[in-house]
Biopython code that builds the backbone (N, CA, C, O; Angstrom):
import numpy as np
from Bio.PDB.StructureBuilder import StructureBuilder

atoms = [
    (1, "MET", "N", (107.836, 116.294, 65.971)),
    (1, "MET", "CA", (108.631, 116.954, 66.990)),
    (1, "MET", "C", (107.927, 116.919, 68.352)),
    (1, "MET", "O", (108.564, 116.739, 69.389)),
    (2, "LYS", "N", (106.590, 117.097, 68.327)),
    (2, "LYS", "CA", (105.840, 117.070, 69.585)),
    (2, "LYS", "C", (105.889, 115.686, 70.226)),
    (2, "LYS", "O", (105.967, 115.561, 71.448)),
    (3, "LYS", "N", (105.843, 114.648, 69.389)),
    (3, "LYS", "CA", (105.910, 113.286, 69.921)),
    (3, "LYS", "C", (107.252, 113.028, 70.589)),
    (3, "LYS", "O", (107.315, 112.383, 71.635)),
    (4, "LEU", "N", (108.331, 113.534, 69.982)),
    (4, "LEU", "CA", (109.661, 113.356, 70.550)),
    (4, "LEU", "C", (109.787, 114.094, 71.886)),
    (4, "LEU", "O", (110.339, 113.564, 72.850)),
    (5, "ALA", "N", (109.269, 115.318, 71.926)),
    (5, "ALA", "CA", (109.314, 116.100, 73.169)),
    (5, "ALA", "C", (108.499, 115.409, 74.260)),
    (5, "ALA", "O", (108.919, 115.365, 75.417)),
    (6, "GLY", "N", (107.347, 114.875, 73.896)),
    (6, "GLY", "CA", (106.519, 114.150, 74.862)),
    (6, "GLY", "C", (107.201, 112.897, 75.360)),
    (6, "GLY", "O", (107.123, 112.570, 76.544)),
    (7, "LEU", "N", (107.870, 112.194, 74.465)),
    (7, "LEU", "CA", (108.598, 110.991, 74.838)),
    (7, "LEU", "C", (109.737, 111.321, 75.796)),
    (7, "LEU", "O", (109.919, 110.642, 76.806)),
    (8, "VAL", "N", (110.501, 112.360, 75.480)),
    (8, "VAL", "CA", (111.611, 112.770, 76.336)),
    (8, "VAL", "C", (111.090, 113.188, 77.708)),
    (8, "VAL", "O", (111.664, 112.820, 78.732)),
    (9, "LEU", "N", (110.006, 113.953, 77.726)),
    (9, "LEU", "CA", (109.416, 114.384, 78.995)),
    (9, "LEU", "C", (108.935, 113.184, 79.806)),
    (9, "LEU", "O", (109.130, 113.142, 81.020)),
    (10, "SER", "N", (108.321, 112.225, 79.159)),
    (10, "SER", "CA", (107.849, 111.029, 79.854)),
    (10, "SER", "C", (109.007, 110.243, 80.453)),
    (10, "SER", "O", (108.920, 109.764, 81.584)),
    (11, "ILE", "N", (110.085, 110.112, 79.699)),
    (11, "ILE", "CA", (111.255, 109.387, 80.198)),
    (11, "ILE", "C", (111.867, 110.113, 81.387)),
    (11, "ILE", "O", (112.248, 109.484, 82.375)),
    (12, "LEU", "N", (111.963, 111.437, 81.294)),
    (12, "LEU", "CA", (112.520, 112.211, 82.408)),
    (12, "LEU", "C", (111.658, 112.091, 83.667)),
    (12, "LEU", "O", (112.186, 111.959, 84.771)),
    (13, "LEU", "N", (110.343, 112.136, 83.503)),
    (13, "LEU", "CA", (109.442, 111.985, 84.651)),
    (13, "LEU", "C", (109.572, 110.593, 85.268)),
    (13, "LEU", "O", (109.563, 110.448, 86.490)),
    (14, "ALA", "N", (109.693, 109.576, 84.424)),
    (14, "ALA", "CA", (109.848, 108.212, 84.937)),
    (14, "ALA", "C", (111.156, 108.071, 85.706)),
    (14, "ALA", "O", (111.184, 107.465, 86.778)),
    (15, "ILE", "N", (112.235, 108.625, 85.168)),
    (15, "ILE", "CA", (113.528, 108.556, 85.848)),
    (15, "ILE", "C", (113.466, 109.282, 87.183)),
    (15, "ILE", "O", (113.981, 108.792, 88.188)),
    (16, "THR", "N", (112.830, 110.460, 87.194)),
    (16, "THR", "CA", (112.697, 111.229, 88.434)),
    (16, "THR", "C", (111.898, 110.447, 89.472)),
    (16, "THR", "O", (112.270, 110.412, 90.645)),
    (17, "ALA", "N", (110.813, 109.828, 89.051)),
    (17, "ALA", "CA", (109.985, 109.059, 89.985)),
    (17, "ALA", "C", (110.747, 107.856, 90.537)),
    (17, "ALA", "O", (110.679, 107.571, 91.732)),
    (18, "ILE", "N", (111.460, 107.165, 89.682)),
    (18, "ILE", "CA", (112.200, 105.970, 90.128)),
    (18, "ILE", "C", (113.336, 106.343, 91.065)),
    (18, "ILE", "O", (113.514, 105.702, 92.101)),
    (19, "THR", "N", (114.106, 107.367, 90.720)),
    (19, "THR", "CA", (115.234, 107.733, 91.577)),
    (19, "THR", "C", (114.769, 108.353, 92.885)),
    (19, "THR", "O", (115.488, 108.293, 93.882)),
    (20, "GLY", "N", (113.592, 108.943, 92.901)),
    (20, "GLY", "CA", (113.055, 109.492, 94.141)),
    (20, "GLY", "C", (112.735, 108.409, 95.145)),
    (20, "GLY", "O", (112.798, 108.651, 96.351)),
    (21, "CYS", "N", (112.395, 107.228, 94.684)),
    (21, "CYS", "CA", (112.066, 106.112, 95.570)),
    (21, "CYS", "C", (113.306, 105.390, 96.079)),
    (21, "CYS", "O", (113.260, 104.719, 97.110)),
    (22, "ILE", "N", (114.384, 105.523, 95.377)),
    (22, "ILE", "CA", (115.593, 104.792, 95.740)),
    (22, "ILE", "C", (116.150, 105.251, 97.082)),
    (22, "ILE", "O", (116.729, 104.448, 97.814)),
    (23, "THR", "N", (115.987, 106.520, 97.413)),
    (23, "THR", "CA", (116.606, 107.059, 98.622)),
    (23, "THR", "C", (115.787, 106.838, 99.886)),
    (23, "THR", "O", (116.174, 107.300, 100.960)),
    (24, "THR", "N", (114.672, 106.143, 99.775)),
    (24, "THR", "CA", (113.834, 105.893, 100.942)),
    (24, "THR", "C", (114.578, 104.995, 101.928)),
    (24, "THR", "O", (115.119, 103.955, 101.553)),
    (25, "ASN", "N", (114.596, 105.411, 103.193)),
    (25, "ASN", "CA", (115.281, 104.645, 104.229)),
    (25, "ASN", "C", (114.309, 104.445, 105.389)),
    (25, "ASN", "O", (113.846, 105.417, 105.988)),
    (26, "ILE", "N", (114.006, 103.218, 105.700)),
    (26, "ILE", "CA", (113.068, 102.906, 106.768)),
    (26, "ILE", "C", (113.787, 102.133, 107.857)),
    (26, "ILE", "O", (114.511, 101.176, 107.583)),
    (27, "LYS", "N", (113.582, 102.554, 109.089)),
    (27, "LYS", "CA", (114.162, 101.843, 110.223)),
    (27, "LYS", "C", (113.039, 101.401, 111.144)),
    (27, "LYS", "O", (112.079, 102.138, 111.367)),
    (28, "GLY", "N", (113.161, 100.230, 111.661)),
    (28, "GLY", "CA", (112.177, 99.731, 112.605)),
    (28, "GLY", "C", (112.856, 99.321, 113.894)),
    (28, "GLY", "O", (114.015, 98.906, 113.902)),
    (29, "PHE", "N", (112.125, 99.443, 114.972)),
    (29, "PHE", "CA", (112.651, 99.070, 116.273)),
    (29, "PHE", "C", (111.671, 98.116, 116.933)),
    (29, "PHE", "O", (110.458, 98.299, 116.830)),
    (30, "THR", "N", (112.178, 97.119, 117.598)),
    (30, "THR", "CA", (111.350, 96.121, 118.254)),
    (30, "THR", "C", (111.536, 96.207, 119.756)),
    (30, "THR", "O", (112.658, 96.243, 120.261)),
    (31, "ASP", "N", (110.417, 96.240, 120.459)),
    (31, "ASP", "CA", (110.454, 96.183, 121.913)),
    (31, "ASP", "C", (110.473, 94.708, 122.295)),
    (31, "ASP", "O", (109.472, 94.010, 122.127)),
    (32, "LEU", "N", (111.581, 94.241, 122.796)),
    (32, "LEU", "CA", (111.753, 92.819, 123.081)),
    (32, "LEU", "C", (110.786, 92.301, 124.139)),
    (32, "LEU", "O", (110.541, 91.097, 124.215)),
    (33, "ASP", "N", (110.229, 93.205, 124.964)),
    (33, "ASP", "CA", (109.252, 92.778, 125.958)),
    (33, "ASP", "C", (107.968, 92.263, 125.307)),
    (33, "ASP", "O", (107.208, 91.523, 125.933)),
    (34, "TYR", "N", (107.726, 92.650, 124.057)),
    (34, "TYR", "CA", (106.514, 92.234, 123.361)),
    (34, "TYR", "C", (106.774, 91.156, 122.323)),
    (34, "TYR", "O", (105.936, 90.930, 121.450)),
    (35, "SER", "N", (107.894, 90.500, 122.395)),
    (35, "SER", "CA", (108.207, 89.417, 121.472)),
    (35, "SER", "C", (107.192, 88.291, 121.639)),
    (35, "SER", "O", (107.007, 87.780, 122.743)),
    (36, "GLY", "N", (106.536, 87.906, 120.551)),
    (36, "GLY", "CA", (105.541, 86.850, 120.601)),
    (36, "GLY", "C", (104.183, 87.299, 121.107)),
    (36, "GLY", "O", (103.296, 86.467, 121.293)),
    (37, "TYR", "N", (103.993, 88.604, 121.337)),
    (37, "TYR", "CA", (102.721, 89.132, 121.840)),
    (37, "TYR", "C", (101.630, 88.936, 120.787)),
    (37, "TYR", "O", (101.838, 89.220, 119.608)),
    (38, "LYS", "N", (100.489, 88.460, 121.214)),
    (38, "LYS", "CA", (99.348, 88.245, 120.320)),
    (38, "LYS", "C", (98.334, 89.370, 120.523)),
    (38, "LYS", "O", (97.872, 89.613, 121.637)),
    (39, "LEU", "N", (98.001, 90.040, 119.442)),
    (39, "LEU", "CA", (96.983, 91.089, 119.519)),
    (39, "LEU", "C", (95.633, 90.487, 119.860)),
    (39, "LEU", "O", (95.299, 89.385, 119.425)),
    (40, "LYS", "N", (94.852, 91.236, 120.653)),
    (40, "LYS", "CA", (93.510, 90.789, 120.994)),
    (40, "LYS", "C", (92.463, 91.754, 120.481)),
    (40, "LYS", "O", (91.359, 91.351, 120.113)),
    (41, "ARG", "N", (92.816, 93.042, 120.457)),
    (41, "ARG", "CA", (91.885, 94.089, 120.018)),
    (41, "ARG", "C", (92.633, 95.146, 119.228)),
    (41, "ARG", "O", (93.754, 95.517, 119.576)),
    (42, "VAL", "N", (92.006, 95.630, 118.156)),
    (42, "VAL", "CA", (92.581, 96.708, 117.359)),
    (42, "VAL", "C", (91.479, 97.676, 116.945)),
    (42, "VAL", "O", (90.296, 97.337, 116.972)),
    (43, "VAL", "N", (91.875, 98.868, 116.569)),
    (43, "VAL", "CA", (90.962, 99.868, 116.010)),
    (43, "VAL", "C", (91.340, 100.044, 114.551)),
    (43, "VAL", "O", (92.517, 100.197, 114.228)),
    (44, "VAL", "N", (90.351, 100.022, 113.667)),
    (44, "VAL", "CA", (90.598, 100.158, 112.236)),
    (44, "VAL", "C", (90.236, 101.569, 111.802)),
    (44, "VAL", "O", (89.156, 102.082, 112.098)),
    (45, "ARG", "N", (91.187, 102.183, 111.084)),
    (45, "ARG", "CA", (90.962, 103.523, 110.538)),
    (45, "ARG", "C", (91.657, 103.599, 109.188)),
    (45, "ARG", "O", (92.785, 103.127, 109.044)),
    (46, "ALA", "N", (91.001, 104.182, 108.207)),
    (46, "ALA", "CA", (91.580, 104.331, 106.871)),
    (46, "ALA", "C", (91.495, 105.805, 106.467)),
    (46, "ALA", "O", (90.610, 106.180, 105.698)),
    (47, "PRO", "N", (92.405, 106.647, 106.974)),
    (47, "PRO", "CA", (92.333, 108.073, 106.672)),
    (47, "PRO", "C", (92.783, 108.394, 105.251)),
    (47, "PRO", "O", (93.583, 107.670, 104.657)),
    (48, "ASN", "N", (92.257, 109.486, 104.725)),
    (48, "ASN", "CA", (92.658, 110.021, 103.418)),
    (48, "ASN", "C", (92.523, 109.018, 102.278)),
    (48, "ASN", "O", (93.332, 109.018, 101.351)),
    (49, "THR", "N", (91.509, 108.168, 102.342)),
    (49, "THR", "CA", (91.326, 107.169, 101.294)),
    (49, "THR", "C", (90.043, 107.395, 100.507)),
    (49, "THR", "O", (89.785, 106.680, 99.539)),
    (50, "GLY", "N", (89.252, 108.352, 100.893)),
    (50, "GLY", "CA", (87.941, 108.507, 100.269)),
    (50, "GLY", "C", (86.960, 107.595, 100.971)),
    (50, "GLY", "O", (87.338, 106.530, 101.458)),
    (51, "PHE", "N", (85.716, 107.998, 101.028)),
    (51, "PHE", "CA", (84.735, 107.264, 101.832)),
    (51, "PHE", "C", (84.519, 105.842, 101.329)),
    (51, "PHE", "O", (84.556, 104.900, 102.121)),
    (52, "THR", "N", (84.294, 105.668, 100.032)),
    (52, "THR", "CA", (83.980, 104.338, 99.499)),
    (52, "THR", "C", (85.143, 103.381, 99.677)),
    (52, "THR", "O", (84.963, 102.276, 100.187)),
    (53, "PHE", "N", (86.343, 103.794, 99.259)),
    (53, "PHE", "CA", (87.503, 102.921, 99.387)),
    (53, "PHE", "C", (87.838, 102.686, 100.854)),
    (53, "PHE", "O", (88.198, 101.569, 101.227)),
    (54, "GLY", "N", (87.728, 103.712, 101.691)),
    (54, "GLY", "CA", (88.014, 103.568, 103.109)),
    (54, "GLY", "C", (87.113, 102.551, 103.780)),
    (54, "GLY", "O", (87.564, 101.763, 104.612)),
    (55, "GLU", "N", (85.838, 102.568, 103.419)),
    (55, "GLU", "CA", (84.893, 101.596, 103.977)),
    (55, "GLU", "C", (85.236, 100.177, 103.525)),
    (55, "GLU", "O", (85.200, 99.243, 104.325)),
    (56, "ARG", "N", (85.570, 100.017, 102.240)),
    (56, "ARG", "CA", (85.938, 98.685, 101.739)),
    (56, "ARG", "C", (87.217, 98.191, 102.407)),
    (56, "ARG", "O", (87.323, 97.020, 102.773)),
    (57, "LEU", "N", (88.189, 99.094, 102.563)),
    (57, "LEU", "CA", (89.446, 98.720, 103.203)),
    (57, "LEU", "C", (89.219, 98.313, 104.657)),
    (57, "LEU", "O", (89.739, 97.294, 105.111)),
    (58, "ALA", "N", (88.445, 99.111, 105.380)),
    (58, "ALA", "CA", (88.168, 98.805, 106.782)),
    (58, "ALA", "C", (87.420, 97.475, 106.910)),
    (58, "ALA", "O", (87.709, 96.686, 107.810)),
    (59, "THR", "N", (86.469, 97.227, 106.023)),
    (59, "THR", "CA", (85.723, 95.964, 106.049)),
    (59, "THR", "C", (86.647, 94.789, 105.775)),
    (59, "THR", "O", (86.571, 93.765, 106.454)),
    (60, "SER", "N", (87.512, 94.931, 104.792)),
    (60, "SER", "CA", (88.450, 93.860, 104.459)),
    (60, "SER", "C", (89.411, 93.589, 105.617)),
    (60, "SER", "O", (89.681, 92.435, 105.950)),
    (61, "MET", "N", (89.919, 94.649, 106.221)),
    (61, "MET", "CA", (90.829, 94.488, 107.358)),
    (61, "MET", "C", (90.116, 93.814, 108.520)),
    (61, "MET", "O", (90.684, 92.947, 109.184)),
    (62, "THR", "N", (88.875, 94.210, 108.765)),
    (62, "THR", "CA", (88.093, 93.634, 109.851)),
    (62, "THR", "C", (87.902, 92.133, 109.635)),
    (62, "THR", "O", (88.046, 91.341, 110.566)),
    (63, "GLU", "N", (87.577, 91.750, 108.394)),
    (63, "GLU", "CA", (87.397, 90.322, 108.096)),
    (63, "GLU", "C", (88.676, 89.538, 108.360)),
    (63, "GLU", "O", (88.630, 88.450, 108.934)),
    (64, "GLU", "N", (89.813, 90.082, 107.945)),
    (64, "GLU", "CA", (91.085, 89.382, 108.141)),
    (64, "GLU", "C", (91.439, 89.267, 109.629)),
    (64, "GLU", "O", (91.886, 88.214, 110.084)),
    (65, "PHE", "N", (91.241, 90.342, 110.375)),
    (65, "PHE", "CA", (91.514, 90.280, 111.811)),
    (65, "PHE", "C", (90.599, 89.265, 112.489)),
    (65, "PHE", "O", (91.045, 88.481, 113.328)),
    (66, "ASN", "N", (89.321, 89.282, 112.122)),
    (66, "ASN", "CA", (88.368, 88.349, 112.726)),
    (66, "ASN", "C", (88.733, 86.897, 112.445)),
    (66, "ASN", "O", (88.534, 86.032, 113.298)),
    (67, "LYS", "N", (89.268, 86.622, 111.254)),
    (67, "LYS", "CA", (89.697, 85.254, 110.929)),
    (67, "LYS", "C", (90.783, 84.781, 111.891)),
    (67, "LYS", "O", (90.915, 83.586, 112.155)),
    (68, "ASN", "N", (91.553, 85.724, 112.407)),
    (68, "ASN", "CA", (92.648, 85.390, 113.317)),
    (68, "ASN", "C", (92.269, 85.587, 114.786)),
    (68, "ASN", "O", (93.136, 85.597, 115.659)),
    (69, "GLY", "N", (90.970, 85.742, 115.053)),
    (69, "GLY", "CA", (90.499, 85.841, 116.426)),
    (69, "GLY", "C", (90.779, 87.170, 117.107)),
    (69, "GLY", "O", (90.852, 87.239, 118.334)),
    (70, "ILE", "N", (90.936, 88.231, 116.314)),
    (70, "ILE", "CA", (91.220, 89.550, 116.872)),
    (70, "ILE", "C", (89.971, 90.411, 116.771)),
    (70, "ILE", "O", (89.389, 90.541, 115.694)),
    (71, "TYR", "N", (89.553, 91.004, 117.897)),
    (71, "TYR", "CA", (88.389, 91.877, 117.943)),
    (71, "TYR", "C", (88.741, 93.206, 117.289)),
    (71, "TYR", "O", (89.809, 93.760, 117.550)),
    (72, "VAL", "N", (87.846, 93.728, 116.435)),
    (72, "VAL", "CA", (88.087, 94.983, 115.734)),
    (72, "VAL", "C", (87.007, 95.987, 116.102)),
    (72, "VAL", "O", (85.814, 95.684, 116.067)),
    (73, "ALA", "N", (87.448, 97.187, 116.455)),
    (73, "ALA", "CA", (86.537, 98.294, 116.729)),
    (73, "ALA", "C", (86.693, 99.328, 115.629)),
    (73, "ALA", "O", (87.800, 99.572, 115.150)),
    (74, "SER", "N", (85.588, 99.933, 115.233)),
    (74, "SER", "CA", (85.617, 100.972, 114.216)),
    (74, "SER", "C", (86.033, 102.297, 114.845)),
    (74, "SER", "O", (85.536, 102.676, 115.905)),
    (75, "PHE", "N", (86.939, 102.989, 114.186)),
    (75, "PHE", "CA", (87.381, 104.299, 114.661)),
    (75, "PHE", "C", (86.203, 105.265, 114.748)),
    (75, "PHE", "O", (86.065, 105.992, 115.731)),
    (76, "LEU", "N", (85.350, 105.274, 113.712)),
    (76, "LEU", "CA", (84.211, 106.200, 113.699)),
    (76, "LEU", "C", (83.175, 105.845, 114.757)),
    (76, "LEU", "O", (82.487, 106.732, 115.263)),
    (77, "ALA", "N", (83.050, 104.568, 115.101)),
    (77, "ALA", "CA", (82.114, 104.183, 116.155)),
    (77, "ALA", "C", (82.625, 104.661, 117.510)),
    (77, "ALA", "O", (81.836, 105.046, 118.374)),
    (78, "MET", "N", (83.944, 104.635, 117.697)),
    (78, "MET", "CA", (84.526, 105.065, 118.971)),
    (78, "MET", "C", (84.588, 106.583, 119.093)),
    (78, "MET", "O", (84.346, 107.139, 120.164)),
    (79, "LEU", "N", (84.916, 107.251, 117.980)),
    (79, "LEU", "CA", (85.055, 108.706, 117.970)),
    (79, "LEU", "C", (84.244, 109.293, 116.824)),
    (79, "LEU", "O", (84.806, 109.665, 115.793)),
    (80, "PRO", "N", (82.924, 109.380, 116.995)),
    (80, "PRO", "CA", (82.088, 109.874, 115.903)),
    (80, "PRO", "C", (82.301, 111.373, 115.674)),
    (80, "PRO", "O", (82.768, 112.079, 116.567)),
    (81, "PRO", "N", (81.959, 111.852, 114.482)),
    (81, "PRO", "CA", (82.077, 113.291, 114.214)),
    (81, "PRO", "C", (81.202, 114.092, 115.182)),
    (81, "PRO", "O", (80.150, 113.624, 115.616)),
    (82, "THR", "N", (81.646, 115.286, 115.508)),
    (82, "THR", "CA", (80.902, 116.119, 116.452)),
    (82, "THR", "C", (79.882, 117.016, 115.766)),
    (82, "THR", "O", (79.044, 117.625, 116.431)),
    (83, "ARG", "N", (79.945, 117.101, 114.436)),
    (83, "ARG", "CA", (78.971, 117.905, 113.696)),
    (83, "ARG", "C", (78.881, 117.418, 112.262)),
    (83, "ARG", "O", (79.751, 116.694, 111.779)),
    (84, "GLU", "N", (77.826, 117.823, 111.598)),
    (84, "GLU", "CA", (77.628, 117.481, 110.189)),
    (84, "GLU", "C", (78.173, 118.615, 109.324)),
    (84, "GLU", "O", (77.985, 119.789, 109.643)),
    (85, "TRP", "N", (78.842, 118.267, 108.237)),
    (85, "TRP", "CA", (79.401, 119.245, 107.318)),
    (85, "TRP", "C", (78.808, 119.034, 105.928)),
    (85, "TRP", "O", (78.616, 117.900, 105.490)),
    (86, "THR", "N", (78.523, 120.131, 105.247)),
    (86, "THR", "CA", (78.129, 120.039, 103.848)),
    (86, "THR", "C", (79.398, 120.108, 102.998)),
    (86, "THR", "O", (80.456, 120.504, 103.485)),
    (87, "ASN", "N", (79.286, 119.724, 101.740)),
    (87, "ASN", "CA", (80.443, 119.797, 100.852)),
    (87, "ASN", "C", (80.954, 121.222, 100.706)),
    (87, "ASN", "O", (82.160, 121.445, 100.594)),
    (88, "GLU", "N", (80.050, 122.176, 100.708)),
    (88, "GLU", "CA", (80.439, 123.586, 100.572)),
    (88, "GLU", "C", (81.234, 124.053, 101.788)),
    (88, "GLU", "O", (82.207, 124.793, 101.647)),
    (89, "GLU", "N", (80.827, 123.625, 102.977)),
    (89, "GLU", "CA", (81.542, 124.013, 104.197)),
    (89, "GLU", "C", (82.949, 123.395, 104.219)),
    (89, "GLU", "O", (83.912, 124.040, 104.633)),
    (90, "VAL", "N", (83.051, 122.154, 103.774)),
    (90, "VAL", "CA", (84.360, 121.506, 103.743)),
    (90, "VAL", "C", (85.280, 122.206, 102.749)),
    (90, "VAL", "O", (86.469, 122.389, 103.012)),
    (91, "ALA", "N", (84.718, 122.595, 101.602)),
    (91, "ALA", "CA", (85.528, 123.272, 100.582)),
    (91, "ALA", "C", (86.045, 124.615, 101.098)),
    (91, "ALA", "O", (87.143, 125.029, 100.724)),
    (92, "LYS", "N", (85.282, 125.304, 101.947)),
    (92, "LYS", "CA", (85.727, 126.596, 102.503)),
    (92, "LYS", "C", (86.895, 126.417, 103.446)),
    (92, "LYS", "O", (87.799, 127.253, 103.483)),
    (93, "GLU", "N", (86.889, 125.331, 104.215)),
    (93, "GLU", "CA", (87.932, 125.089, 105.198)),
    (93, "GLU", "C", (89.175, 124.714, 104.460)),
    (93, "GLU", "O", (90.207, 124.458, 105.080)),
]
sb = StructureBuilder()
sb.init_structure("model")
sb.init_model(0)
sb.init_chain("A")
sb.init_seg("    ")
for serial, (resi, resn, name, xyz) in enumerate(atoms, 1):
    if name == "N":
        sb.init_residue(resn, " ", resi, " ")
    sb.init_atom(name, np.array(xyz, "f"), 0.0, 1.0, " ", f" {name:<3s}", serial, name[0])
structure = sb.get_structure()
């Protein structure tokens, strides 16, 4: 009986997750003045990804931009933290 209940719950969660994605609607707008514009410089930032993954993502993005002749600046190099935080202080906030 527990296996059946777990199976039913799993199916319901899967259906809920799938139908929740169906209603996503994205619109994009293009500024025609920038048609064909080539980027020369970008800033790379990977928020809310965790330090290790964020660093790997930023490094990978930097390599890809550099292959295409685009200069990349690090967000943290441009705007460094203003103070040091311990894990305990972050948990309090």
